[in-house]
N, C-alpha and C positions, 0 to 999 in steps of 0.2 A: 468594437472594444476589444482590445487584447488584454488578456490577463494570464499570468503565469503564477500559479500558486499550488499548494498542496490541498487535497481535499480528503478529509476524513468524515465521511457521512455513514454512519452505523447502518442505517437503513438500506443504503446502496452497497457498501463493501466491506467496511471494517468489521462489522459483526458477523457477516456471512458471505465471505468473498466468492465470487464466481465470475466467469466470463459474461453471464447476463447482467450482473450488477455494473460491471465495467462498461457494457454497451449502453445500459440505462444512464449511467454518468456522462458518458460522452455526448450522447444525444441531448440530454437536458441542459448540459453546460454549454454546448454549442448553440442551442436555440436561444439561449440567454446572452450570447455574444463572446463567451470565452473561448478563445483560440488555443489554450495551452494549459494543462494542468497535470499534476502528478497525484495519482491515487495514493492514498496514505493508510497504512497500518500502524496504529500506535502501539503502545506496549499491551501484549496479548500473549496468548498460549502459543507454544511451538506450533500446534496444529493450525491455529488460524494464520500465523505468519506463513507457514508453508502453503497452505490453501490458497492464500493471497498470491504467493509467487507463481504457483501453478496457474492460477486464473489467468494472470496477465501474460504468461508465456503461451497458454492455450488461445487466448483471445488476440494476440498481437497481429497475426496475419490478416485479421478481419477489422482492425481498429480503423476509425473514421480518419484520424489524424490529430486531433487535439489532446489525446491521451499521450504524455510524454515519457511516462515510465512509472515505476513504483517507488514511493518514498517510505522507507522504514523509519518512522520517527521514534525517537526516545528509546532506542534498542534496550538499554539497561541504564536505569537512573539511579543516583545516589539515593540513600536511605531518607535523606531530607526532603526530596522531591517526589517521593512515591505516592503520596495521596491514597486514592481509593484503589490503586492497582497494586497494592502491597503484596498480595498472594502470588503474583505471577512475574514479580521482579527478581532477577538473579543476575549474577555476574556472568558475562559472556565469555565463551572460550574462543580462541582464535580459530579452531576448527569449525565451530558452529557458524560464525560469521562468514568464514570462507565458503561453507556449504550453500549458504543462502545467496551469496553473490553467484556462485557457479550455477546454482539451480535456476537463477533469474536470467541466465543467458544475456547478460548487458542491460536488463530492463530495471534492476534494482539500483537506485541512486542514492 
């Protein structure tokens, strides 16, 4: 089975991003037949976003191959779509988004 999708699984990565969480995601999904996925960080604090970016950069040389990159979902949502994440939504600056892209060394999609 080939699957290409984004995975936001808080116990794996979104809540506590680390290279170890990415390894667990890769091996678990590959065992289930998934040959391609993007680890996803949804709306979150700058610290979690940056830790997620650093995690994939640090893990990339050791990845199995079904991890395709990091998907940064809903970077900044309009007020009407905020729901439970109201406290961490804000307007993005071009400099901030650019810094995340550069920090990700081509892995942030």
